[in-house]
N, C-alpha and C positions, 0 to 999 in steps of 0.2 A: 296381674297382667293375664295369666293363664286364664282364666275365664274368659276376657274377653275378645282373645283372642279364638277361643271354642265357637264364642257365638256370634262373630264374623263368617269363621268357615259354615256355621248353619246358614246363617242368614245368607248366605253366597249361593250356596247350594237351594235352598229355597226358593231365590228370585232367577236364576238359571232354568230352574224347572219348569216354574211357572210361563216363563218365558218361552219354550218351549209346546210347539200346536201347530198340527197341519196346516202349510196353507196349501190352496188353491189359486188358479191363476187365475184373472178374469176371461180369456178366451175359454176354458176348460168347465172349469166351476165343479162342483164336489161330484165323484162319480154317481151318485143316483139320480141326475136328470134324467128323467125320458120325453123325449120329443109327445107331443098330445097333439091329436089331431083327427080327422075323417077321413073314411074313403067316399063319403055322400056329399052330393051336391046341398046347397042350401037349402031346396026344397025335400030333400030326402030322397031323392034318386042316385045311383049308381052313375059315375061314367064308364063309359066303353072300353072295354080290357083289349087290347087289340095280344094277336095272339101272333106271334114271329116261332117261320120253321115247319119241318112238316112231322108227325109224330106219328112212324108206324109200329106196328107188333115186334118185339124180339130186339130193337136197333136203342141200341142206348145213345143218351141225351148228351147234346154238347152247350159247346157256348153260342149258336144256333137257335139254341131250344127256349126263349122266354115269352116272359106276355109283361107287356107294359100298364101301369096300374096309375090312377091319377090322387094324390092325396092332398089335402088340406091339412096343411101341418100350422096347429092355432098355437101350439109354440116349439122352441129348436132342442135338439139335443139328441138324445142316441133312440133307436128305432129298431123295429124287429116286425116284419110284413110277411105272413108264409098263410101257404096253406097245408090241409091235411092230406096224406097217402092216399089217394086215391090210382086202382087200376096200374099200381106199378111206379108209379111219379108223383114229384109236387114242386111247388114253388115256394122260392125262399129269398129274400134279400136283407140284411141288417147293415149300418151304419149311422154316419152321423150328419144331423141336417142345421144348418147354422142360423138361419133364418124363417120365418114364417110365411105363410101364401101356399099357391097351388104348384106343387111338382110332381112331375113323371116319375117315375120310380118302377126298375127294372125290375122283374123279377125271376131269378135263375130256374131251369128247370133242371133238376134230379133224378135218378131213376131208371126204370126201363120200360113203356109201354107195355102190359101183359096181351088187352084183348082189343079188337077192332071195332070200338067202339065210342060214341061220345061221351066223354067223360065230365061231369062236372066235378067243378071246386066253387067252394066255400073261403073266401082270402080276406084274415082278417088283420085290422089295426086296431089301436086303444080299444076303445070300447064299439068300434062298427064291422060293418061285413056287409062283402057283397060277392055277387056267383058270378059268374062266368060257365060256357063251356068248351073244352076241346076236343076235336074231332082227332082221332087215333084212325088212321085208315090203312087197309092192309094194301101193300106195294101192288102196282100193278104190272104184268108183265108183258114187255116187248111185245109190240104186234110184228109177226115178221108178213112177209110176202112170200104166197106158194107160186110156181110157176106149175099151173093146172096141166100143161102141155107139155110132158116128156115123150112123148113118141119119136122114134126114128123121124117122121116125115116134119119135125116141128123144125125150119128154117131159124137160125141166128147169125147173128153178124158179130 
């Protein structure tokens, strides 16, 4: 009877080890699911990029500085949409999209603009890309009114 007990123990271990495997939930799926899609419309044109915030040299960027791009998602999943660093700043967003279709995605700005020039960016998603330009302008000084007549004969009330 001893061989039968050993056989049953080995069989139990084998069955338990075969029954253990990673399970994915329906909502999440495997970790390697990445969204697919394009920044370009059906005719191959890029949608206009909305630029938000005032970009000035030497001033750090915050939550008020971002661009909005339109993405046509053809399959759901995780995404990362970004630009390279140009003139000291860049744009980026990542997340998960649950369904397909056109979505407006807000790319947050990070960094600090260096020079007061129009800065060109190329934004990438999946195998598509589009370009846009962000004006970086120097801060304007406040215009003050100067009292020209400062003589003793000038009347004031």
